[in-house]
C-alpha positions in Angstrom: 0.0 0.0 0.0 1.3 3.4 -1.0 0.9 5.8 2.0 0.9 9.6 1.4 0.9 12.5 3.9 2.0 16.1 4.0 3.1 18.4 6.8 4.1 22.0 7.3 2.6 25.4 7.7 2.2 28.2 5.2 4.8 30.5 6.9 6.7 27.7 8.7 10.1 26.4 7.6 8.6 24.5 4.7 6.1 22.0 3.5 6.9 18.3 3.4 5.6 15.2 1.7 6.0 11.6 3.0 5.6 8.6 0.8 5.9 5.0 2.0 5.3 1.9 -0.1 7.1 2.7 -3.4 9.1 0.0 -5.0 12.9 0.3 -5.1 14.5 1.3 -8.4 12.3 4.1 -9.7 14.5 6.6 -11.5 13.3 10.0 -10.3 13.6 13.1 -12.5 14.5 16.1 -10.3 14.1 18.6 -13.1 10.5 17.4 -13.7 9.7 17.9 -10.0 11.2 21.4 -10.0 9.4 22.3 -13.3 6.0 21.3 -11.8 6.7 23.3 -8.7 7.5 26.3 -10.8 4.4 25.8 -12.9 2.3 25.7 -9.7 3.6 29.2 -8.8 2.6 30.6 -12.2 -0.7 31.7 -13.7 -2.4 35.0 -14.3 -4.0 36.3 -11.1 -1.5 34.9 -8.6 -0.6 37.0 -5.5 2.6 38.5 -4.1 3.6 35.4 -2.3 4.7 33.8 -5.5 7.2 36.7 -6.0 8.9 35.6 -2.7 9.1 31.9 -3.2 11.4 30.0 -5.6 10.2 26.5 -5.0 12.7 23.6 -5.4 12.5 20.1 -4.1 14.9 18.9 -1.4 15.0 15.1 -0.9 15.5 14.3 2.8 15.2 10.5 2.7 14.5 7.6 0.4 16.6 8.3 -2.7 20.2 7.5 -3.5 21.8 8.1 -6.9 18.5 9.3 -8.3 16.7 6.0 -7.5 14.2 5.1 -4.9 15.5 2.7 -2.2 12.2 1.0 -1.3 12.3 2.9 2.0 10.1 5.9 2.9 10.6 9.0 0.8 10.6 12.4 2.5 10.5 15.6 0.4 10.8 19.2 1.5 9.9 22.4 -0.2 11.4 25.2 1.9 9.5 28.5 2.5 11.7 31.5 1.7 9.0 33.7 3.3 9.7 32.1 6.7 12.4 34.6 7.2 9.8 37.3 7.4 7.6 35.3 9.8 10.1 33.7 12.2 8.9 35.6 15.3 5.3 34.9 14.6 5.9 31.2 13.8 8.4 30.4 16.5 7.7 26.8 17.7 8.6 27.6 21.3 7.6 31.2 22.2 5.1 33.7 20.7 4.7 37.2 22.0 1.1 38.0 22.9 -0.9 40.8 21.2 -0.7 39.6 17.6 -3.5 37.1 17.6 -5.7 36.7 14.5 -9.3 36.7 15.7 -11.5 37.6 12.8 -12.5 34.5 10.7 -12.6 35.0 7.0 -15.8 33.8 5.3 -15.0 30.8 3.0 -11.9 29.8 4.9 -11.3 27.1 7.5 -10.8 29.7 10.2 -14.0 29.5 12.2 -14.6 25.8 11.7 -11.0 25.1 12.7 -11.4 27.2 15.8 -14.4 25.0 16.8 -12.6 21.8 15.9 -9.3 22.4 17.7 -10.4 24.9 20.3 -8.0 27.6 19.1 -8.4 31.2 20.2 -5.7 32.4 17.7 -7.0 31.6 14.2 -3.4 31.7 12.8 -3.1 28.2 14.3 -5.8 27.1 11.8 -5.0 29.1 8.7 -1.3 28.3 8.6 -2.1 24.6 7.9 -5.3 25.0 5.9 -3.5 27.4 3.5 -3.1 26.2 -0.1 0.7 26.5 0.4 0.4 22.9 1.5 -0.3 21.9 -2.1 3.4 22.6 -3.0 4.2 19.3 -1.2 1.5 17.5 -3.2 2.9 18.8 -6.4 6.4 17.6 -5.5 5.0 14.2 -4.6 2.9 14.0 -7.8 5.9 15.0 -9.9 8.0 12.3 -8.4 5.3 9.7 -9.0 5.1 10.8 -12.7 8.5 9.2 -13.0 7.0 6.0 -11.5 3.9 6.0 -13.9 6.0 7.0 -16.9 8.0 3.7 -16.6 4.6 1.9 -17.0 3.5 4.0 -20.0 1.0 6.1 -18.0 0.8 9.9 -18.2 -1.4 12.7 -16.9 -2.1 16.3 -17.9 -4.4 19.1 -16.8 -5.6 22.4 -18.3 -8.0 25.2 -17.5 -11.4 24.9 -19.1 -13.2 27.9 -17.4 -12.5 31.1 -15.5 -15.6 32.9 -14.4 -18.1 32.9 -17.4 -15.4 32.2 -20.0 -15.2 28.6 -21.0 -13.0 26.5 -23.4 -14.2 23.1 -24.6 -11.6 22.5 -27.3 -8.9 19.8 -27.4 -5.8 19.7 -25.3 -2.5 20.9 -26.7 0.4 20.9 -24.3 2.5 23.5 -26.1 -0.5 25.9 -26.3 -1.3 25.3 -22.6 2.3 26.0 -21.6 2.3 29.2 -23.6 -0.9 30.4 -22.0 -0.9 32.7 -18.9 -3.9 30.8 -17.5 -2.9 27.3 -18.7 -5.8 27.2 -21.2 -4.7 25.9 -24.7 -6.5 28.6 -26.6 -5.2 32.1 -27.3 -8.6 33.8 -27.6 -10.0 32.2 -24.4 -6.8 33.1 -22.6 -7.3 36.8 -23.4 -10.9 36.7 -22.3 -9.9 34.9 -19.0 -7.3 37.5 -18.3 -9.9 40.2 -18.8 -12.2 38.5 -16.2 -9.4 38.3 -13.7 -8.4 41.9 -14.3 -12.0 43.0 -13.6 -12.2 41.0 -10.4 -8.9 42.5 -9.2 -10.1 46.0 -9.9 -13.2 45.3 -7.9 -11.2 43.9 -5.0 -12.8 40.6 -5.6 -11.8 37.1 -6.8 -12.9 34.6 -9.4 -13.1 30.8 -9.7 -13.4 28.4 -12.6 -12.8 24.8 -13.7 -10.0 22.6 -14.9 -9.8 19.2 -16.6 -7.4 16.3 -15.8 -6.8 13.4 -18.1 -4.8 10.2 -17.3 -3.8 8.1 -20.3 -2.2 4.7 -20.8 -4.0 2.7 -18.1 -5.2 -0.7 -19.0 -8.7 -1.9 -17.9 -9.0 -3.3 -14.4 -7.1 -0.8 -12.2 -9.1 -0.3 -9.0 -11.7 -2.6 -7.7 -15.4 -3.0 -7.3 -15.2 -5.3 -4.3 -15.0 -2.6 -1.6 -16.1 1.0 -1.6 -12.7 2.3 -0.6 -11.0 0.4 -3.4 -12.9 2.1 -6.2 -10.5 4.2 -8.2 -13.1 6.9 -9.1 -13.8 7.3 -5.4 -10.1 7.6 -4.6 -9.6 10.1 -7.4 -12.6 12.2 -6.2 -11.2 12.1 -2.7 -7.8 13.4 -3.7 -9.3 16.1 -6.0 -11.9 17.3 -3.5 -9.2 17.7 -0.9 -7.6 20.5 -2.9 -8.4 23.8 -1.2 -11.4 25.6 -2.8 -12.5 22.7 -5.1 -16.2 22.3 -4.7 -17.1 19.7 -7.3 -15.5 16.8 -9.1 -17.0 15.1 -12.2 -15.9 11.9 -14.0 -16.5 11.8 -17.7 -19.8 13.4 -18.7 -20.5 14.0 -15.0 -23.7 15.8 -14.2 -24.8 15.6 -17.9 -25.4 11.9 -17.4 -28.4 12.8 -15.2 -30.1 14.6 -18.1 -29.9 11.9 -20.8 -31.4 8.5 -21.4 -29.2 5.5 -20.7 -28.9 4.7 -24.4 -27.1 8.1 -24.9 -24.9 7.8 -21.7 -23.4 4.3 -21.7 -20.4 3.8 -24.1 -20.9 0.9 -26.6 -18.2 -1.8 -26.6 -16.7 -2.4 -30.1 -15.0 -5.6 -31.2 -11.3 -5.7 -31.5 -8.2 -6.2 -29.3 -8.3 -4.4 -27.0 -11.9 -3.5 -26.7 -12.6 0.2 -27.7 -15.5 2.7 -27.2 -16.8 5.2 -29.7 -17.5 7.6 -26.8 -16.1 8.1 -23.3 -19.0 9.4 -21.3 -17.9 7.1 -18.4 -14.6 9.0 -18.3 -12.6 5.8 -18.4 -14.2 4.4 -15.3 -16.8 1.6 -14.8 -17.6 -0.1 -11.6 -14.8 1.8 -9.8 -12.2 0.4 -12.3 -10.5 1.7 -15.4 -12.1 0.4 -18.6 -9.1 1.1 -20.9 -10.2 4.5 -22.1 -8.5 7.7 -20.9 -9.6 8.7 -17.4 -11.3 12.1 -17.7 -12.0 14.3 -14.7 -13.2 17.9 -14.3 -13.0 20.0 -11.1 -14.8 23.2 -10.2 -13.0 25.7 -8.0 -14.8 28.4 -6.1 -13.3 32.0 -6.0 -10.5 32.5 -3.5 -12.2 33.5 -0.2 -9.6 36.1 0.8 -11.0 39.3 -0.7 -9.2 42.7 -0.8 -12.5 44.5 -0.1 -13.3 42.2 2.9 -16.5 40.6 4.0 -18.8 40.8 7.1 -17.5 38.7 9.9 -17.2 38.8 13.7 -14.3 39.1 16.2 -14.4 35.8 18.2 -13.1 37.6 21.3 -16.3 39.6 21.9 -18.7 38.7 19.0 -18.8 42.2 17.6 -19.4 42.7 13.8 -16.2 43.6 11.8 -14.9 43.3 8.3 -12.6 40.4 7.5 -8.9 41.2 7.3 -6.9 40.8 4.1 -3.8 38.8 3.9 -1.7 38.7 0.7 -3.6 36.4 -1.6 -4.5 35.6 -5.2 -7.3 37.0 -7.3 -7.5 33.7 -9.3 -5.7 30.4 -8.5 -7.5 28.2 -11.0 -4.3 27.8 -13.2 -2.3 26.8 -10.1 -5.1 24.4 -9.0 -4.9 22.6 -12.3 -1.3 21.8 -11.6 -2.3 20.5 -8.1 -5.1 18.5 -9.7 -2.7 16.9 -12.1 -0.5 15.9 -9.1 -3.5 14.7 -7.1 -4.7 12.4 -9.9 -1.2 11.0 -10.3 -1.0 10.2 -6.6 -4.4 8.5 -6.6 -3.5 6.4 -9.7 -0.1 5.5 -8.2 -1.8 4.3 -5.0 -4.2 2.1 -7.1 -1.3 0.7 -9.1 0.7 -0.1 -6.1 -2.3 -1.8 -4.4 -3.0 -3.9 -7.5 0.7 -4.9 -8.2 2.4 -4.8 -4.9 6.1 -5.6 -5.5 9.3 -4.6 -3.7 11.2 -3.6 -6.8 10.3 -1.6 -9.9 11.6 -4.4 -12.1 9.1 -6.8 -10.6 6.2 -4.3 -10.6 6.8 -3.4 -14.2 6.7 -7.1 -15.2 3.5 -7.7 -13.3 1.9 -4.6 -14.8 3.1 -5.6 -18.3 1.6 -9.0 -17.9 -1.8 -7.5 -16.9 -1.7 -5.1 -19.9 -1.1 -8.1 -22.2 -4.0 -9.9 -20.8 -6.2 -6.9 -21.3 -5.1 -6.3 -24.8 -5.8 -10.0 -25.7 -9.3 -10.0 -24.0 
């Protein structure tokens, strides 16, 4: 079983990712990890924090000579901004008088105060911050090396910002040339305009992004238990991304508006079996069906608003306006990079569960044998 956790606070020393259960012998591409970390920091509408950080991966355990050892892997992404927050984030002593006591609507502040009995909301917001996703991206990028050896790849792109939508095909070069990671020049300009208008109003804007995983044979995941269903695992990882409010697989909510004859994908003869449509999004019964896994995520607008919103001071209950901390106007492009990493982590967990082996050589052989069976079915 591949275990994945993160740790760290937004303005602490760094954010960290822990992986246990990877086979030995995966050749890890450090440049790919750093490239994905850099991509997460980009995107039209990002805030001032991204001008401070220069994210790079630091491997603290589990690799030697660029190869996984089979032991736990520990990754670090250090926070350059910690230097400006050392006094406020000291693990041993904090001077009184700088408590954060006005919960921001849409954030974890108030719910976290109730959950953990905190009187200083900074104890909540530091961990619930989306800065944590840098650790996920580092982990996902490492696991791309793992899946690449099996012939599996993943890519994500922005399909909507505010009212501006793009439904065309994916093009990696066009996506990477876009300031909002949307592979269409016209849509990119319109999305930039929407972000500019929100910024001028002191507001924020959300949107959608798509994630596609290609190269998986049928039968990854399982229908035998609810927690082994790959679509459920993917949804769990994607819904855990801050501000994501909906996850769709394949045609998603459209399936509820059509008759079954127009929803279910016919099975055509041949080897392997192919489908003329992919409304199922590559998933049937909690397992891959051989088609690309297609996911779409909806992200709400960032809840930290320059113009503030009505809230209360938890010390005395009086009505106040929420405080503003340096934030983004739109983080949908960055969220698409996190979504790509989240999907990779989920798929890697399912692959490791299906083909548990101590070495990459043995796992690759088992995966290849399964692929041959599927192709001959």
